[in-house]
N, C-alpha and C positions, 0 to 999 in steps of 0.2 A: 504494500500500500504506500503510495506517495502522497504526502500531506503537506500542504502549504498553510501555515498559521500566520495570521496578521493581527497584531495587537500591540498597543503601547505598553501594556502591562509588563512585558518582558524586557523593557529597557532597564529595569532593576535586575541586576545579576542574580540576586537571591531568588527571584521568581522563576528563573530559567531552569531550576531544578525539576520543575514539572515535566518539561519535555525531555530532559536528560533521563529521568526515570522511565518515561514512556519508551524512549529509544532503546534503553538497556533491557527493558522488559519484552519489547517486540522488535527483535533485531531484524526481522524481515521488512520493517518499515523504513522509509526514507522521509525525513522531516526537514523542512526549511521554515524558519521563523523570521518574519519581516518585522522590524521595529524602527521607530523614529530614532534619529541620532540624538535628539534632545527633547525634553518634555518639561515645561514649566508646571510645577505642582504647588499645592497649597502650603506644604511644609518645606519642600526642597525643590530646587531645579535639578532634574536628573539628566545625566548624560549616559549614553550607551557605552562609552569608552571602547576598549578593545574587546568587543563581544565575541570575537573569534576564539578567545581563550577558553570559552565554554563549549566549543564545538566537539562533537564526537564523530566517529566514522559515519554514522547514519543520522546525524542531527547537526544542522548548521544554522547559526544565528547571523542575520544580515541586517545591518543598520543602513537606513536610507534617509536622504533629505526629505523633509515634509513641509507642507504649508499649513498654517493654522494650528501648529503644535500647541498642546494644552487643552484643546477642545475635542472631546471624544467623538462628537458627531461631525464636526466640520473638518477635522484634519484630514489631509489627503497626500498622496504620493505623486511623483512624476509619472505620467503614463508611459514614457519611454522606459523607465526602470521596471515597471510592472510588466510591460510587453516583453522585455528582454528575459526576465526571470521566468515568466510563464511559458514562453515559447521554448525555452531550453528544458525546463523541469517537467512540464506536462503533468501536473498533479492529478491524482484521482479525487482528492478532497481538497477544497479551499474553505478554510474555517476562519472567520473573522470575529474577533471578540470585542466588538464595539457597539453592539445593539442592532436592531432591525432597520434603523433609519440612518445608519452611518454612511457618510459620503465615501469613505474608503471601501466599504462593502460594495457600494454601487460601482465604483471604479473596477474592482476585481471582477465582478460579474461581466461588465462591459468588455474588458480586455479579453477575458476567457471566451466570450462569444465571438469577438472579432477573430480570434485564433481558431475558432471552431473546436475548442477542447470539449471533451466529454466529462469534464469535472463535475462532481456533485458539490453544491454549496450549502454550508451550514454556518450558523452564527451563534454567539453567546449574548445573553442579556441578563442584567440584574433587575431591571426597572420594575418596581412593585408599587408604583403609584401612577395615577392618570394625569398626564400633562394638561395644562390649560393652554391649548394651542392658539396662536395668534392667526390673523388672516394670512400673513406671510407664510406661515407653516402650511396652512390649508391649501394655499395656491401652489406651493413649490415642494415643501418637504414631504407632504403626504404622497406625492407622486414617487419620490425616492423610496419611501417606506413600502408602498404597494409594489413597486418594481422588485425590491429586494425580497419581500415575502413571497411573491409569485415565483421567483427563481430559486428559492431555497428548498432543499430537500429535507431539512430537519433543523431543529434548534436545541441548544442546551441552555437551560435557565438556572439561575442561582437560587431560586425559591419558588414555592408553589403559586404565589400571587402573580409572579411574572408569567407563569404558564397560563393562569386564568385570563390575564390581560391579552395574551396572544390568541387565546381561543375566542375572546370577545371580538377580536379583529378578523375573525373567520379563518384563522390559520389552523388548518386541520391536519397538517403533516406531523411527522414524528417529533415528539418533544421529550427530552430527557432532563429531569431535575437533578442537578449536580453542581456543587460548588466549583468556582473557577480555579481557586488556588488552595493547595494544602499547606503544609508547614514544612520548611526546610529543617530537618532534624539535626543538621550540622550545627545550627545556631539555636534551636529551641529544644530543650530537653531538661528533665528534672535535675537540679543540682544535687550531686551526691553529698555535698556538705554545704553548710551555710556560706554564702559568698561574703567576703569581708565588706564592711561598710564603706571603706575608702576606695572602692573600685572607681575607675575613671568616669563611668557614666553617671555617678552620683556625686561627682566632685564639686560641681558649682551650679548654683541656681541662677534665676533671672537677675537677681540683685547683685550678682558677682561675688557673693559671699561663699566661702568654702562650706560644703555640705558633708556631713558624716565623716569629718576628719577624725583622727584618733581620739582627740579630746571629746568631741561630741559622741563618738561611737561608744563611750562608756554607758550611754543609754539613759533612759529616763531615771532621774533620781541619782545618777552616778553609781549605780550598783553593778556595773560591768555587764549589763544585759541590754541589748538594743531594744528600742521600742518596736512594737509590731506595726506593720504597715497595711493600710488599705490603699489600693492603687487604681488610678485611671490613666489610660494612655490614649491619646487621640486629639482631634480638633477641639479647641476650646470655644464652643458655640452653644447657644441656649438649648437647641434641640437635642444635644447630647446629654442633657439632664445634669449638667455640672453644677448649676445653682441648687438644684434639689439635693444633690449629693452633699454639698456644704451644709445645707440646712439640716439634713438628717444627722450628719456628723456632729454639728453643733449641739444637738439634743443628746448625743451619746457620750461626748468626749469627757464630761465631768465624771460620769460613772466609770469610764474606762480610760483613765489618763495615760496608761501605757501604750495606747494606740495613737497613731498619727495618720494623716491623709496626705497622699502624694499625687500631684498632677504632673504628667509628662506630656507636653505638647504645646501647640500654639494655635491662635485663632483670634477672630475679631473681638471676642468677649474676654480675652485674657486680662486686660487691665481692669475691666469692670468686676471680674471675678476676684482679682486680688484686692480691690477696694472692698468688696463684700466680705471677704475673709477678715480684713483689717477692722471694718466696722463692727464685726462680731467678736473682736479680740481673740481671734483664732490663729494669729500669725505665728505663735510658738508651736502650733499643733498641725499646721497645714504647710506643705512644701510645694513649690512650683519649680519645675525643671524644664529646660528647653527640649525640643525634639532631639532624638538620637537617631543615628543611622540604623536602618532596619536590622542589620546584622547584630546590633547591640541590644535590641529590644528583649531578646530572651534573657540576657544578663540582668536587665532591669526587672523583668517579670519574676525572676527567681529571688528577688529581694522583697517581693510582696507576699503577705500572708493571705490576703483576699484581693481578688480583682473584680471591679464593678464596671458594668456598662449600663447606665441609667437613662438611655435615650427615650424620647417620646415622638410620636408621629405628628407630622404637620400636613396641611393640604398639599404642600409642594415636595415633601420628602418623607421617606421611611427608611429605617435601617435595613439595608439590603441583605446583609448577612451578619456582620459583626465579626470580621476575621480575627481580630485580636483575642476574641473569646477562645478560639481553638488554639491560638498560640499560647495562651495561658494554660489551657488543658494539656498541651504538649509539654509544658514545664511543670505540670503537676500542681498548679495553683488553683484552689477552689474558686468558682466564679458565681457571681450574683448579677442578674440582669433583669431589665424590665420586660414586659410582654409586648413591647413595640416592635413593629416590622417583623423581621424573621428571627429575632433573638431567641424566643422561647423554643422555636424549632431547632435551633442550633444547640441549645443547652440540654433540652429534653429533661431527663431525670438525673442528670449528672451535675447539677448545680441548683441554685435556688432562683425562682422567678417571682417578681412582684408586679403588681398592677401599675402601669405607667402613670406618673404624676400623682400617684396615691402615696403621700408621704408617710402615713401611718403604716401601710403595708411594707413600704420600703424600709422604714426604721425597724419594724418588727423582724423582718428577714435578716437585716444586717446585724441586729443585736444577737439573734440566734447564732449566727456564724461567729461573732466575737466571743460569746460566752462558751460555746461548745467546741473545744479543740478536736474532740472525737468526730464531730460532724465535718469539720474542715478536712480532717484526714480521710474520712470516708469519701467525701466529694472529690478530693484530690485524686484518689485511686479510680473512682468512677469516671471522672473527666478524662484522665489519661487513657483509660481503656476505650472510651468512646472515640477519642481522637485516633487511636491506632486502628480501630475497626472501620471508621466511617469518614475520616478526614485526612488520611495519609495520601501521599502521592501515588503509592501503589494502588490504592483503592480507586483514585481518580483515573489513573491510566487504564485500569481494567474496564471500568464503566465506559470511558470514552472510546476505547478500541472496539468494544462490543456494539456501541451505538453506531459507529461508522461502518462496521461490518454489516449491520442491519440496513443502513442507508444504501450501501453499495449493492 
């Protein structure tokens, strides 16, 4: 099977593990993965760098110049580059992971048709909310979407709501519900022993002050034992539930002074959240750290005793998956999440789930985890087991391969 994959996701080298595992598992396959050379993102601007260093005998990563980089729907490649690659490779499957209305998907279909290739077209989408489309969209982008869907032989979706939305669009072809990315276990795994407090990723906060240095690492009360940590990693925006998290923590910290709250990330509400923490006199109990390289996130997670994702739905956005949840599970960290978007489907019975924006339920579930170490240990084991069975790259490779075999 010859497969051409197109997605900005694999500009990050850590994510290329997905196709390397696939290629090693199915050695009869030939895979080429097209990625942009650069991608402006909310936390970092990412460069593909020397992506050839990740190549295998049957898996090649190719970076190309793009227009409109940073926009999943609008970004596109030079037709001449696509024409040259498709003409030489002649893939059996062309798989684009940018959604059903992506301009790059439209390009690939057009070029393949011009070359009269017999390729099957599939796509991936996370979208689990209904867009409020403008007149411009209805006049132009709806044509792109309908063209892409008409020429697709199947779709992989990251959650069941995305599948329902495609069915509402009268898309009746094969749909597989499967997450886009697993977890690279080279960087995410349970720490065999406690990571020292003075590791580089926890060295300095937003205020430039040293964090968890040997003096501070003596812990709460100076008794030689570090404070336990509740952690959040992600964008600092309202819909991620970060203000709810501080409110709930405020209600609990006096009863459990050995616990602290740590935010790792950036976003438009960061300064407002810091002000909120200060107004509630929590600055000695809440820590803010800037974003870290993805390869260091596992190191951060292994310093948490509880990981929380308290997002809530809005008319314009829902949590599509909550990938950091499975990264926490891969590190053996117990998780607590809201029932927003797809979070509860990810956690299942391997963590605790509270009703979104219900602060009483949120506080009750968090206190339960704080009070019961045995529950944290139980959920740590259940989460890790769930990850290995349902969220590993081996699992994704097998399901993806079987899906394409069915399409072909």
